[in-house]
C-alpha positions in Angstrom: -15.5 -23.8 4.8 -14.2 -22.2 1.7 -11.3 -19.8 2.2 -11.6 -16.7 0.0 -8.3 -15.0 -0.7 -7.7 -11.3 -0.9 -7.3 -9.4 -4.2 -4.8 -6.7 -4.7 -5.9 -3.3 -6.2 -3.2 -0.7 -7.0 -4.3 2.9 -7.1 -3.4 4.7 -10.3 -0.8 7.0 -8.7 0.9 4.0 -7.0 1.0 2.1 -10.3 2.6 5.2 -12.0 5.2 5.4 -9.2 5.9 1.6 -9.6 6.5 1.9 -13.3 9.3 4.4 -12.8 11.3 2.3 -10.4 14.4 0.2 -11.0 13.7 -3.4 -12.0 15.5 -4.7 -8.9 13.2 -2.6 -6.6 10.1 -3.7 -8.7 11.0 -7.3 -8.0 11.3 -6.7 -4.3 8.0 -4.8 -4.2 6.2 -7.5 -6.2 7.5 -10.1 -3.7 6.2 -7.8 -0.9 2.8 -7.7 -2.6 2.7 -11.5 -2.4 3.6 -11.4 1.3 0.8 -8.8 2.0 -1.7 -11.0 0.0 -0.8 -14.0 2.1 -1.0 -12.0 5.4 -2.8 -8.7 5.1 -1.7 -7.8 8.6 2.0 -8.1 7.8 2.4 -4.4 7.6 2.6 -2.1 10.6 -0.7 -0.4 11.6 -0.4 3.4 11.2 -1.8 5.9 13.7 -3.3 9.3 14.0 -4.2 10.9 10.7 -3.3 7.7 8.9 -5.3 5.4 11.1 -6.8 2.5 9.2 -3.8 2.2 6.9 -0.9 -0.1 7.1 2.8 0.2 6.0 5.0 -2.5 4.8 8.8 -2.0 4.6 10.8 -3.0 1.5 14.4 -1.7 2.0 14.1 2.1 2.0 10.7 2.0 0.4 7.3 1.7 2.0 4.0 0.3 0.6 1.1 2.0 2.3 -2.2 0.0 1.9 -5.6 -0.5 3.5 -7.9 -3.5 3.8 -11.0 -2.6 1.7 -14.4 -4.1 1.4 -14.9 -7.4 -0.4 -11.5 -8.8 0.7 -9.5 -6.3 -1.3 -6.2 -4.9 -0.4 -5.8 -1.4 -1.8 -2.3 -0.2 -2.4 -2.5 3.6 -1.7 1.1 4.7 -2.2 4.6 3.4 -2.8 7.7 5.4 -2.2 10.8 6.2 -0.2 10.4 6.4 3.6 11.5 10.1 3.6 8.3 11.4 2.1 5.8 8.6 1.8 3.7 9.4 4.9 3.3 13.1 4.0 2.3 12.1 0.4 -0.1 9.5 1.8 -1.7 12.0 4.1 -2.3 14.5 1.2 -3.8 11.7 -0.9 -6.1 10.5 1.8 -7.3 14.1 2.6 -7.9 14.7 -1.1 -9.9 11.5 -1.3 -12.0 12.4 1.7 -12.8 15.8 0.2 -13.9 14.2 -3.1 -16.4 11.9 -1.3 
């Protein structure tokens, strides 16, 4: 049996946020991406309006992602704990309205 690994896809707004961060935090986040790729269920499953998404903690930051089709892990948002869930909710609602 051939094991197909996951691929990481970073949404444009998450990539923009990542570019503005301090190099030390970027290194931590990139290490976290490797952890998520190795174990897509490493993050905590979110509930209610964010059901279907997962959150992975990196110091005071969170990476919010979902398992997509074709063994892809889609990074939805990256940001500080204080506002990340509200921001994610707005993005998910906007995405739903566009489809």
